C-alpha positions as protocol buffer text, in pm:
chain_id: "A"
residue {
  index: 1
  type: MET
  ca { x: 13124 y: 7730 z: 7626 }
}
residue {
  index: 2
  type: THR
  ca { x: 13201 y: 8019 z: 7412 }
}
residue {
  index: 3
  type: GLY
  ca { x: 13159 y: 8382 z: 7386 }
}
residue {
  index: 4
  type: SER
  ca { x: 12787 y: 8518 z: 7511 }
}
residue {
  index: 5
  type: ALA
  ca { x: 12750 y: 8143 z: 7646 }
}
residue {
  index: 6
  type: THR
  ca { x: 12955 y: 8171 z: 7895 }
}
residue {
  index: 7
  type: SER
  ca { x: 12961 y: 8372 z: 8277 }
}
residue {
  index: 8
  type: PRO
  ca { x: 13155 y: 8658 z: 8331 }
}
residue {
  index: 9
  type: ILE
  ca { x: 13382 y: 8660 z: 8597 }
}
residue {
  index: 10
  type: VAL
  ca { x: 13705 y: 8842 z: 8767 }
}
residue {
  index: 11
  type: ILE
  ca { x: 14049 y: 8652 z: 8729 }
}
residue {
  index: 12
  type: CYS
  ca { x: 14270 y: 8958 z: 8903 }
}
residue {
  index: 13
  type: ALA
  ca { x: 14645 y: 8909 z: 8940 }
}
residue {
  index: 14
  type: ASP
  ca { x: 14760 y: 9068 z: 9244 }
}
residue {
  index: 15
  type: ASP
  ca { x: 15146 y: 9268 z: 9302 }
}
residue {
  index: 16
  type: PHE
  ca { x: 15192 y: 9475 z: 8942 }
}
residue {
  index: 17
  type: GLY
  ca { x: 15471 y: 9650 z: 8997 }
}
residue {
  index: 18
  type: LEU
  ca { x: 15654 y: 9444 z: 9277 }
}
residue {
  index: 19
  type: SER
  ca { x: 15880 y: 9345 z: 9000 }
}
residue {
  index: 20
  type: SER
  ca { x: 15961 y: 9350 z: 8644 }
}
residue {
  index: 21
  type: GLY
  ca { x: 15929 y: 8990 z: 8643 }
}
residue {
  index: 22
  type: VAL
  ca { x: 15629 y: 9028 z: 8828 }
}
residue {
  index: 23
  type: SER
  ca { x: 15493 y: 9283 z: 8591 }
}
residue {
  index: 24
  type: ALA
  ca { x: 15631 y: 9094 z: 8240 }
}
residue {
  index: 25
  type: GLY
  ca { x: 15413 y: 8806 z: 8368 }
}
residue {
  index: 26
  type: ILE
  ca { x: 15083 y: 8994 z: 8418 }
}
residue {
  index: 27
  type: ILE
  ca { x: 15105 y: 9190 z: 8105 }
}
residue {
  index: 28
  type: GLU
  ca { x: 15172 y: 8831 z: 7925 }
}
residue {
  index: 29
  type: LEU
  ca { x: 14861 y: 8706 z: 8086 }
}
residue {
  index: 30
  type: ILE
  ca { x: 14645 y: 9026 z: 8019 }
}
residue {
  index: 31
  type: THR
  ca { x: 14739 y: 8995 z: 7669 }
}
residue {
  index: 32
  type: LEU
  ca { x: 14605 y: 8636 z: 7609 }
}
residue {
  index: 33
  type: ARG
  ca { x: 14313 y: 8734 z: 7773 }
}
residue {
  index: 34
  type: ARG
  ca { x: 14372 y: 8533 z: 8068 }
}
residue {
  index: 35
  type: LEU
  ca { x: 14322 y: 8807 z: 8350 }
}
residue {
  index: 36
  type: SER
  ca { x: 14094 y: 9083 z: 8364 }
}
residue {
  index: 37
  type: ALA
  ca { x: 14199 y: 9292 z: 8636 }
}
residue {
  index: 38
  type: THR
  ca { x: 14551 y: 9342 z: 8827 }
}
residue {
  index: 39
  type: GLY
  ca { x: 14588 y: 9520 z: 9162 }
}
residue {
  index: 40
  type: ALA
  ca { x: 14926 y: 9753 z: 9179 }
}
residue {
  index: 41
  type: MET
  ca { x: 15170 y: 9796 z: 9438 }
}
residue {
  index: 42
  type: THR
  ca { x: 15219 y: 10190 z: 9382 }
}
residue {
  index: 43
  type: GLY
  ca { x: 15455 y: 10270 z: 9631 }
}
residue {
  index: 44
  type: LEU
  ca { x: 15727 y: 10041 z: 9468 }
}
residue {
  index: 45
  type: PRO
  ca { x: 15954 y: 10178 z: 9162 }
}
residue {
  index: 46
  type: GLY
  ca { x: 15810 y: 9924 z: 8939 }
}
residue {
  index: 47
  type: TRP
  ca { x: 15483 y: 10089 z: 8896 }
}
residue {
  index: 48
  type: ARG
  ca { x: 15667 y: 10411 z: 8776 }
}
residue {
  index: 49
  type: ARG
  ca { x: 15837 y: 10161 z: 8553 }
}
residue {
  index: 50
  type: HIS
  ca { x: 15593 y: 9957 z: 8373 }
}
residue {
  index: 51
  type: GLY
  ca { x: 15246 y: 10168 z: 8451 }
}
residue {
  index: 52
  type: ASP
  ca { x: 15262 y: 10303 z: 8118 }
}
residue {
  index: 53
  type: GLU
  ca { x: 15327 y: 9966 z: 7955 }
}
residue {
  index: 54
  type: LEU
  ca { x: 15012 y: 9833 z: 8121 }
}
residue {
  index: 55
  type: ALA
  ca { x: 14790 y: 10162 z: 8025 }
}
residue {
  index: 56
  type: ARG
  ca { x: 14919 y: 10102 z: 7631 }
}
residue {
  index: 57
  type: LEU
  ca { x: 14803 y: 9743 z: 7694 }
}
residue {
  index: 58
  type: VAL
  ca { x: 14458 y: 9788 z: 7837 }
}
residue {
  index: 59
  type: ARG
  ca { x: 14372 y: 10017 z: 7560 }
}
residue {
  index: 60
  type: HIS
  ca { x: 14296 y: 9744 z: 7344 }
}
residue {
  index: 61
  type: ALA
  ca { x: 14312 y: 9438 z: 7591 }
}
residue {
  index: 62
  type: PRO
  ca { x: 14078 y: 9575 z: 7894 }
}
residue {
  index: 63
  type: ALA
  ca { x: 14128 y: 9496 z: 8214 }
}
residue {
  index: 64
  type: ASP
  ca { x: 14039 y: 9691 z: 8505 }
}
residue {
  index: 65
  type: VAL
  ca { x: 14354 y: 9821 z: 8723 }
}
residue {
  index: 66
  type: GLY
  ca { x: 14338 y: 9906 z: 9071 }
}
residue {
  index: 67
  type: LEU
  ca { x: 14534 y: 9970 z: 9361 }
}
residue {
  index: 68
  type: HIS
  ca { x: 14690 y: 9660 z: 9545 }
}
residue {
  index: 69
  type: LEU
  ca { x: 14703 y: 9903 z: 9856 }
}
residue {
  index: 70
  type: THR
  ca { x: 15041 y: 9796 z: 10066 }
}
residue {
  index: 71
  type: LEU
  ca { x: 15066 y: 9853 z: 10416 }
}
residue {
  index: 72
  type: THR
  ca { x: 15331 y: 9490 z: 10471 }
}
residue {
  index: 73
  type: GLY
  ca { x: 15698 y: 9446 z: 10388 }
}
residue {
  index: 74
  type: GLN
  ca { x: 15756 y: 9732 z: 10206 }
}
residue {
  index: 75
  type: ARG
  ca { x: 15929 y: 10109 z: 10227 }
}
residue {
  index: 76
  type: PRO
  ca { x: 15609 y: 10321 z: 10303 }
}
residue {
  index: 77
  type: ILE
  ca { x: 15515 y: 10656 z: 10086 }
}
residue {
  index: 78
  type: SER
  ca { x: 15409 y: 10866 z: 10325 }
}
residue {
  index: 79
  type: ARG
  ca { x: 15586 y: 10942 z: 10644 }
}
residue {
  index: 80
  type: ALA
  ca { x: 15371 y: 10656 z: 10829 }
}
residue {
  index: 81
  type: GLN
  ca { x: 15442 y: 10807 z: 11114 }
}
residue {
  index: 82
  type: ASP
  ca { x: 15394 y: 10541 z: 11396 }
}
residue {
  index: 83
  type: LEU
  ca { x: 15346 y: 10317 z: 11158 }
}
residue {
  index: 84
  type: ALA
  ca { x: 15685 y: 10225 z: 10973 }
}
residue {
  index: 85
  type: ALA
  ca { x: 15975 y: 10112 z: 11169 }
}
residue {
  index: 86
  type: ASN
  ca { x: 16257 y: 10165 z: 11037 }
}
residue {
  index: 87
  type: GLU
  ca { x: 16109 y: 10294 z: 10743 }
}
residue {
  index: 88
  type: ARG
  ca { x: 15983 y: 9958 z: 10641 }
}
residue {
  index: 89
  type: LEU
  ca { x: 15606 y: 9889 z: 10706 }
}
residue {
  index: 90
  type: PRO
  ca { x: 15509 y: 9578 z: 10971 }
}
residue {
  index: 91
  type: SER
  ca { x: 15472 y: 9234 z: 10920 }
}
residue {
  index: 92
  type: ILE
  ca { x: 15092 y: 9158 z: 10885 }
}
residue {
  index: 93
  type: GLY
  ca { x: 15110 y: 8964 z: 11217 }
}
residue {
  index: 94
  type: THR
  ca { x: 15212 y: 9281 z: 11326 }
}
residue {
  index: 95
  type: LEU
  ca { x: 14952 y: 9451 z: 11165 }
}
residue {
  index: 96
  type: THR
  ca { x: 14726 y: 9236 z: 11246 }
}
residue {
  index: 97
  type: ARG
  ca { x: 14754 y: 9223 z: 11612 }
}
residue {
  index: 98
  type: ALA
  ca { x: 14760 y: 9629 z: 11613 }
}
residue {
  index: 99
  type: ALA
  ca { x: 14429 y: 9619 z: 11439 }
}
residue {
  index: 100
  type: LEU
  ca { x: 14233 y: 9356 z: 11653 }
}
residue {
  index: 101
  type: THR
  ca { x: 14405 y: 9531 z: 11950 }
}
residue {
  index: 102
  type: ARG
  ca { x: 14284 y: 9893 z: 11842 }
}
residue {
  index: 103
  type: THR
  ca { x: 14623 y: 10021 z: 11869 }
}
residue {
  index: 104
  type: LEU
  ca { x: 14656 y: 10068 z: 11487 }
}
residue {
  index: 105
  type: PRO
  ca { x: 14796 y: 10459 z: 11417 }
}
residue {
  index: 106
  type: LEU
  ca { x: 14466 y: 10520 z: 11166 }
}
residue {
  index: 107
  type: GLU
  ca { x: 14573 y: 10857 z: 11084 }
}
residue {
  index: 108
  type: ALA
  ca { x: 14949 y: 10747 z: 10977 }
}
residue {
  index: 109
  type: VAL
  ca { x: 14711 y: 10431 z: 10779 }
}
residue {
  index: 110
  type: ARG
  ca { x: 14520 y: 10731 z: 10618 }
}
residue {
  index: 111
  type: ALA
  ca { x: 14872 y: 10905 z: 10499 }
}
residue {
  index: 112
  type: GLU
  ca { x: 14993 y: 10603 z: 10344 }
}
residue {
  index: 113
  type: VAL
  ca { x: 14630 y: 10512 z: 10201 }
}
residue {
  index: 114
  type: LYS
  ca { x: 14598 y: 10870 z: 10015 }
}
residue {
  index: 115
  type: ALA
  ca { x: 14975 y: 10872 z: 9924 }
}
residue {
  index: 116
  type: GLN
  ca { x: 14956 y: 10488 z: 9732 }
}
residue {
  index: 117
  type: LEU
  ca { x: 14597 y: 10661 z: 9572 }
}
residue {
  index: 118
  type: ASP
  ca { x: 14822 y: 10974 z: 9474 }
}
residue {
  index: 119
  type: ALA
  ca { x: 15100 y: 10780 z: 9313 }
}
residue {
  index: 120
  type: PHE
  ca { x: 14831 y: 10531 z: 9122 }
}
residue {
  index: 121
  type: GLU
  ca { x: 14635 y: 10865 z: 8940 }
}
residue {
  index: 122
  type: ASP
  ca { x: 15047 y: 11015 z: 8902 }
}
residue {
  index: 123
  type: VAL
  ca { x: 15100 y: 10737 z: 8685 }
}
residue {
  index: 124
  type: TRP
  ca { x: 14745 y: 10607 z: 8577 }
}
residue {
  index: 125
  type: GLY
  ca { x: 14614 y: 10975 z: 8524 }
}
residue {
  index: 126
  type: ALA
  ca { x: 14263 y: 10866 z: 8650 }
}
residue {
  index: 127
  type: PRO
  ca { x: 14095 y: 10681 z: 8951 }
}
residue {
  index: 128
  type: PRO
  ca { x: 14180 y: 10317 z: 9006 }
}
residue {
  index: 129
  type: ASP
  ca { x: 13902 y: 10078 z: 8898 }
}
residue {
  index: 130
  type: PHE
  ca { x: 13885 y: 9913 z: 9238 }
}
residue {
  index: 131
  type: LEU
  ca { x: 14117 y: 9882 z: 9566 }
}
residue {
  index: 132
  type: ASP
  ca { x: 14215 y: 9587 z: 9675 }
}
residue {
  index: 133
  type: GLY
  ca { x: 14501 y: 9490 z: 9987 }
}
residue {
  index: 134
  type: HIS
  ca { x: 14819 y: 9316 z: 9997 }
}
residue {
  index: 135
  type: GLN
  ca { x: 14803 y: 9023 z: 10198 }
}
residue {
  index: 136
  type: HIS
  ca { x: 14414 y: 9112 z: 10239 }
}
residue {
  index: 137
  type: CYS
  ca { x: 14497 y: 9411 z: 10434 }
}
residue {
  index: 138
  type: HIS
  ca { x: 14214 y: 9610 z: 10336 }
}
residue {
  index: 139
  type: ILE
  ca { x: 14048 y: 9394 z: 10551 }
}
residue {
  index: 140
  type: LEU
  ca { x: 14174 y: 9445 z: 10903 }
}
residue {
  index: 141
  type: PRO
  ca { x: 13938 y: 9633 z: 11181 }
}
residue {
  index: 142
  type: GLY
  ca { x: 14043 y: 9963 z: 11189 }
}
residue {
  index: 143
  type: ILE
  ca { x: 14192 y: 9986 z: 10820 }
}
residue {
  index: 144
  type: ARG
  ca { x: 13851 y: 9892 z: 10635 }
}
residue {
  index: 145
  type: ARG
  ca { x: 13703 y: 10201 z: 10797 }
}
residue {
  index: 146
  type: VAL
  ca { x: 13973 y: 10450 z: 10668 }
}
residue {
  index: 147
  type: VAL
  ca { x: 13963 y: 10272 z: 10292 }
}
residue {
  index: 148
  type: ILE
  ca { x: 13583 y: 10296 z: 10281 }
}
residue {
  index: 149
  type: GLU
  ca { x: 13588 y: 10685 z: 10378 }
}
residue {
  index: 150
  type: GLU
  ca { x: 13894 y: 10744 z: 10149 }
}
residue {
  index: 151
  type: LEU
  ca { x: 13744 y: 10580 z: 9828 }
}
residue {
  index: 152
  type: SER
  ca { x: 13420 y: 10705 z: 9859 }
}
residue {
  index: 153
  type: GLY
  ca { x: 13534 y: 11047 z: 9958 }
}
residue {
  index: 154
  type: ARG
  ca { x: 13765 y: 11127 z: 9674 }
}
residue {
  index: 155
  type: TYR
  ca { x: 13571 y: 10917 z: 9374 }
}
residue {
  index: 156
  type: GLY
  ca { x: 13209 y: 10881 z: 9517 }
}
residue {
  index: 157
  type: THR
  ca { x: 13097 y: 10538 z: 9429 }
}
residue {
  index: 158
  type: SER
  ca { x: 13324 y: 10439 z: 9094 }
}
residue {
  index: 159
  type: PRO
  ca { x: 13542 y: 10168 z: 9216 }
}
residue {
  index: 160
  type: TRP
  ca { x: 13464 y: 9883 z: 9315 }
}
residue {
  index: 161
  type: LEU
  ca { x: 13631 y: 9719 z: 9649 }
}
residue {
  index: 162
  type: ARG
  ca { x: 13725 y: 9347 z: 9705 }
}
residue {
  index: 163
  type: SER
  ca { x: 13545 y: 9150 z: 9989 }
}
residue {
  index: 164
  type: CYS
  ca { x: 13738 y: 8841 z: 10069 }
}
residue {
  index: 165
  type: GLY
  ca { x: 13459 y: 8664 z: 10172 }
}
residue {
  index: 166
  type: GLU
  ca { x: 13286 y: 8314 z: 10112 }
}
residue {
  index: 167
  type: LYS
  ca { x: 13017 y: 8068 z: 10143 }
}
residue {
  index: 168
  type: LEU
  ca { x: 13192 y: 7822 z: 10389 }
}
residue {
  index: 169
  type: GLN
  ca { x: 13015 y: 7598 z: 10211 }
}
residue {
  index: 170
  type: ARG
  ca { x: 13161 y: 7649 z: 9895 }
}
residue {
  index: 171
  type: ALA
  ca { x: 13499 y: 7721 z: 10017 }
}
residue {
  index: 172
  type: ALA
  ca { x: 13524 y: 7384 z: 10198 }
}
residue {
  index: 173
  type: ARG
  ca { x: 13495 y: 7169 z: 9845 }
}
residue {
  index: 174
  type: ARG
  ca { x: 13821 y: 7391 z: 9747 }
}
residue {
  index: 175
  type: THR
  ca { x: 14191 y: 7409 z: 9841 }
}
residue {
  index: 176
  type: GLY
  ca { x: 14302 y: 7620 z: 10075 }
}
residue {
  index: 177
  type: PHE
  ca { x: 13979 y: 7588 z: 10285 }
}
residue {
  index: 178
  type: ALA
  ca { x: 14103 y: 7686 z: 10594 }
}
residue {
  index: 179
  type: LYS
  ca { x: 14292 y: 8007 z: 10496 }
}
residue {
  index: 180
  type: ALA
  ca { x: 13952 y: 8108 z: 10321 }
}
residue {
  index: 181
  type: ALA
  ca { x: 13758 y: 8051 z: 10670 }
}
residue {
  index: 182
  type: VAL
  ca { x: 14033 y: 8269 z: 10875 }
}
residue {
  index: 183
  type: ILE
  ca { x: 13974 y: 8557 z: 10622 }
}
residue {
  index: 184
  type: ASP
  ca { x: 13609 y: 8528 z: 10576 }
}
residue {
  index: 185
  type: ALA
  ca { x: 13598 y: 8536 z: 10941 }
}
residue {
  index: 186
  type: PHE
  ca { x: 13780 y: 8898 z: 10935 }
}
residue {
  index: 187
  type: ASN
  ca { x: 13591 y: 9006 z: 10598 }
}
residue {
  index: 188
  type: THR
  ca { x: 13267 y: 9001 z: 10827 }
}
residue {
  index: 189
  type: GLY
  ca { x: 13068 y: 9274 z: 10735 }
}
residue {
  index: 190
  type: LEU
  ca { x: 13277 y: 9463 z: 10515 }
}
residue {
  index: 191
  type: ARG
  ca { x: 13021 y: 9436 z: 10211 }
}
residue {
  index: 192
  type: ALA
  ca { x: 12760 y: 9565 z: 10396 }
}
residue {
  index: 193
  type: ARG
  ca { x: 12971 y: 9847 z: 10523 }
}
residue {
  index: 194
  type: ALA
  ca { x: 13083 y: 9939 z: 10175 }
}
residue {
  index: 195
  type: ALA
  ca { x: 12734 y: 9946 z: 10032 }
}
residue {
  index: 196
  type: ARG
  ca { x: 12613 y: 10206 z: 10298 }
}
residue {
  index: 197
  type: SER
  ca { x: 12885 y: 10349 z: 10159 }
}
residue {
  index: 198
  type: GLY
  ca { x: 12750 y: 10319 z: 9784 }
}
residue {
  index: 199
  type: LEU
  ca { x: 13041 y: 10108 z: 9696 }
}
residue {
  index: 200
  type: THR
  ca { x: 13032 y: 9797 z: 9489 }
}
residue {
  index: 201
  type: THR
  ca { x: 13183 y: 9431 z: 9585 }
}
residue {
  index: 202
  type: ASN
  ca { x: 13194 y: 9104 z: 9455 }
}
residue {
  index: 203
  type: ASP
  ca { x: 13010 y: 8805 z: 9596 }
}
residue {
  index: 204
  type: SER
  ca { x: 13275 y: 8526 z: 9551 }
}
residue {
  index: 205
  type: PHE
  ca { x: 13611 y: 8483 z: 9653 }
}
residue {
  index: 206
  type: ARG
  ca { x: 13855 y: 8250 z: 9569 }
}
residue {
  index: 207
  type: GLY
  ca { x: 14185 y: 8118 z: 9482 }
}
residue {
  index: 208
  type: PHE
  ca { x: 14341 y: 8032 z: 9793 }
}
residue {
  index: 209
  type: TYR
  ca { x: 14601 y: 7793 z: 9864 }
}
residue {
  index: 210
  type: ASP
  ca { x: 14940 y: 7711 z: 10053 }
}
residue {
  index: 211
  type: PHE
  ca { x: 15150 y: 7807 z: 9781 }
}
residue {
  index: 212
  type: SER
  ca { x: 15367 y: 7478 z: 9811 }
}
residue {
  index: 213
  type: ASP
  ca { x: 15351 y: 7245 z: 9513 }
}
residue {
  index: 214
  type: ARG
  ca { x: 15147 y: 6986 z: 9717 }
}
residue {
  index: 215
  type: VAL
  ca { x: 14827 y: 7055 z: 9541 }
}
residue {
  index: 216
  type: PRO
  ca { x: 14938 y: 7155 z: 9157 }
}
residue {
  index: 217
  type: TYR
  ca { x: 14798 y: 7456 z: 9043 }
}
residue {
  index: 218
  type: ALA
  ca { x: 14577 y: 7357 z: 8779 }
}
residue {
  index: 219
  type: GLN
  ca { x: 14387 y: 7181 z: 9054 }
}
residue {
  index: 220
  type: VAL
  ca { x: 14375 y: 7517 z: 9254 }
}
residue {
  index: 221
  type: PHE
  ca { x: 14273 y: 7700 z: 8964 }
}
residue {
  index: 222
  type: ARG
  ca { x: 14007 y: 7430 z: 8818 }
}
residue {
  index: 223
  type: GLY
  ca { x: 13868 y: 7372 z: 9203 }
}
residue {
  index: 224
  type: SER
  ca { x: 13829 y: 7815 z: 9211 }
}
residue {
  index: 225
  type: ILE
  ca { x: 13582 y: 7826 z: 8865 }
}
residue {
  index: 226
  type: VAL
  ca { x: 13422 y: 7447 z: 8846 }
}
residue {
  index: 227
  type: ASP
  ca { x: 13111 y: 7608 z: 9002 }
}
residue {
  index: 228
  type: ALA
  ca { x: 13152 y: 7999 z: 8891 }
}
residue {
  index: 229
  type: ALA
  ca { x: 12909 y: 8041 z: 8613 }
}
residue {
  index: 230
  type: GLY
  ca { x: 12623 y: 8143 z: 8712 }
}
residue {
  index: 231
  type: SER
  ca { x: 12699 y: 8227 z: 9091 }
}
residue {
  index: 232
  type: GLY
  ca { x: 12730 y: 8584 z: 9088 }
}
residue {
  index: 233
  type: ARG
  ca { x: 13060 y: 8850 z: 9119 }
}
residue {
  index: 234
  type: VAL
  ca { x: 13281 y: 8545 z: 9134 }
}
residue {
  index: 235
  type: LEU
  ca { x: 13654 y: 8689 z: 9171 }
}
residue {
  index: 236
  type: VAL
  ca { x: 13949 y: 8505 z: 9105 }
}
residue {
  index: 237
  type: HIS
  ca { x: 14263 y: 8637 z: 9241 }
}
residue {
  index: 238
  type: CYS
  ca { x: 14605 y: 8458 z: 9131 }
}
residue {
  index: 239
  type: HIS
  ca { x: 14960 y: 8540 z: 9192 }
}
residue {
  index: 240
  type: PRO
  ca { x: 15154 y: 8482 z: 8808 }
}
residue {
  index: 241
  type: GLY
  ca { x: 15503 y: 8632 z: 8746 }
}
residue {
  index: 242
  type: ARG
  ca { x: 15857 y: 8585 z: 8666 }
}
residue {
  index: 243
  type: VAL
  ca { x: 16146 y: 8534 z: 8952 }
}
residue {
  index: 244
  type: ASP
  ca { x: 16423 y: 8770 z: 8912 }
}
residue {
  index: 245
  type: ALA
  ca { x: 16662 y: 8910 z: 9139 }
}
residue {
  index: 246
  type: GLU
  ca { x: 16458 y: 9200 z: 9192 }
}
residue {
  index: 247
  type: LEU
  ca { x: 16150 y: 9003 z: 9350 }
}
residue {
  index: 248
  type: VAL
  ca { x: 16396 y: 8764 z: 9513 }
}
residue {
  index: 249
  type: ALA
  ca { x: 16513 y: 9085 z: 9730 }
}
residue {
  index: 250
  type: LEU
  ca { x: 16151 y: 9205 z: 9766 }
}
residue {
  index: 251
  type: ASP
  ca { x: 15902 y: 8945 z: 9855 }
}
residue {
  index: 252
  type: PRO
  ca { x: 15931 y: 8593 z: 9995 }
}
residue {
  index: 253
  type: LEU
  ca { x: 15649 y: 8456 z: 9753 }
}
residue {
  index: 254
  type: THR
  ca { x: 15859 y: 8327 z: 9438 }
}
residue {
  index: 255
  type: THR
  ca { x: 15866 y: 7963 z: 9252 }
}
residue {
  index: 256
  type: PRO
  ca { x: 15525 y: 7929 z: 9287 }
}
residue {
  index: 257
  type: ARG
  ca { x: 15427 y: 8222 z: 9068 }
}
residue {
  index: 258
  type: GLU
  ca { x: 15612 y: 8054 z: 8762 }
}
residue {
  index: 259
  type: GLY
  ca { x: 15395 y: 7785 z: 8850 }
}
residue {
  index: 260
  type: GLU
  ca { x: 15037 y: 7997 z: 8814 }
}
residue {
  index: 261
  type: LEU
  ca { x: 15193 y: 8198 z: 8492 }
}
residue {
  index: 262
  type: ALA
  ca { x: 15284 y: 7849 z: 8299 }
}
residue {
  index: 263
  type: TYR
  ca { x: 14946 y: 7713 z: 8390 }
}
residue {
  index: 264
  type: LEU
  ca { x: 14768 y: 8033 z: 8292 }
}
residue {
  index: 265
  type: ALA
  ca { x: 14937 y: 8110 z: 7967 }
}
residue {
  index: 266
  type: SER
  ca { x: 14852 y: 7740 z: 7820 }
}
residue {
  index: 267
  type: ALA
  ca { x: 14628 y: 7591 z: 7644 }
}
residue {
  index: 268
  type: ALA
  ca { x: 14491 y: 7359 z: 7926 }
}
residue {
  index: 269
  type: CYS
  ca { x: 14371 y: 7696 z: 8093 }
}
residue {
  index: 270
  type: GLY
  ca { x: 14154 y: 7843 z: 7833 }
}
residue {
  index: 271
  type: GLU
  ca { x: 14004 y: 7464 z: 7785 }
}
residue {
  index: 272
  type: ASP
  ca { x: 13929 y: 7447 z: 8171 }
}
residue {
  index: 273
  type: LEU
  ca { x: 13807 y: 7776 z: 8145 }
}
residue {
  index: 274
  type: ALA
  ca { x: 13550 y: 7674 z: 7807 }
}
residue {
  index: 275
  type: ARG
  ca { x: 13460 y: 7352 z: 8017 }
}
residue {
  index: 276
  type: ALA
  ca { x: 13337 y: 7512 z: 8376 }
}
residue {
  index: 277
  type: GLY
  ca { x: 13151 y: 7783 z: 8103 }
}
residue {
  index: 278
  type: VAL
  ca { x: 13346 y: 8148 z: 8229 }
}
residue {
  index: 279
  type: ARG
  ca { x: 13514 y: 8405 z: 8068 }
}
residue {
  index: 280
  type: PRO
  ca { x: 13775 y: 8681 z: 8245 }
}
residue {
  index: 281
  type: ALA
  ca { x: 13595 y: 8964 z: 8223 }
}
residue {
  index: 282
  type: ARG
  ca { x: 13622 y: 9318 z: 8387 }
}
residue {
  index: 283
  type: PHE
  ca { x: 13406 y: 9389 z: 8702 }
}
residue {
  index: 284
  type: SER
  ca { x: 13136 y: 9586 z: 8550 }
}
residue {
  index: 285
  type: GLU
  ca { x: 13023 y: 9326 z: 8313 }
}
residue {
  index: 286
  type: LEU
  ca { x: 12956 y: 9098 z: 8616 }
}
residue {
  index: 287
  type: THR
  ca { x: 12572 y: 9045 z: 8757 }
}
residue {
  index: 288
  type: ALA
  ca { x: 12504 y: 9041 z: 9119 }
}
residue {
  index: 289
  type: ALA
  ca { x: 12385 y: 8687 z: 9277 }
}
C-alpha cells in the first residue's frame, strides 16, 4: 500500500547531536523519508555543530525535532548541584535508585531540564516539537513531574511527550518484551498526568531489543510495525548512526547503530513499510486510538 492508503506512524531516531556520525546517519534517513522525528541531545557540542543543517533539511523533508533530555552519562550544562559528580551526570542505575527512593535533587533536575530546553531554542529558534528522555529518564518518578511542569508552563500544550508504555499483550509478540515490560511499569500514569496538563502523548511505543546481533534488526523493525496500521498513535524508536571516534568516546552503543542505519536506508525497509501499510509521519498526522 502507498500514499493515502497507508497509516501514519512516527519513526523517531534518538541521539541527534551525540556525534557527527550519528547525526549524519539521522540526516540521511530523514532525507530518505525513513524517519519522521529525531530527538536532540542539546548538552553536547554536536547539537550546535549540526543543528543548522537539520533545520535546513526539515524545511523540505518535514520531521518533528525535539529534546532528547539527557540526565545520565554526559556532562551537564547547568550547575547540576547534587545531581552530577565530577562534572558527570549519573548512570541510569544510580538515577533510577534515587528516583525510587525519592532522594533525587529535583531542583537540580529542573535546572538541567531548563538549561537543555534553552540550548534547544538557542539553535532551533523555536520550541521543541516534543520531549523524550535518553535511556527513558523522563518517565522516572519525580523527573516526570518536573518535565510535565516545565513543558506545560513554558509552552502550554504545543509539544507532545513520549510515552514509553505499550499494551503487554502486544509487546509480548515482539522482541525485547522483558525490557518493554519493565519500562511500561515505570511509565504507568504518565499519559494521564500529561493529559491533565494538556500535553499529548503517543498510544503505543515500540522498537525495543537488546542491541545484540541475536535477532537481525530487520526482524526487530518488522515486528514493530506488523500490526501498527490502525493502532492509534504508534511511535517506533531507533538508534541509527555511523560509528566514529567521537561516538566511541561518549557512548557504549556503537556497532548496532550501523546495522540499524543500513536496514532503515535499504529498499527492504521501504518494502516492509509498504507491506505493513504504514508510512513515517509527523505526530500531528496521527490519530488517537
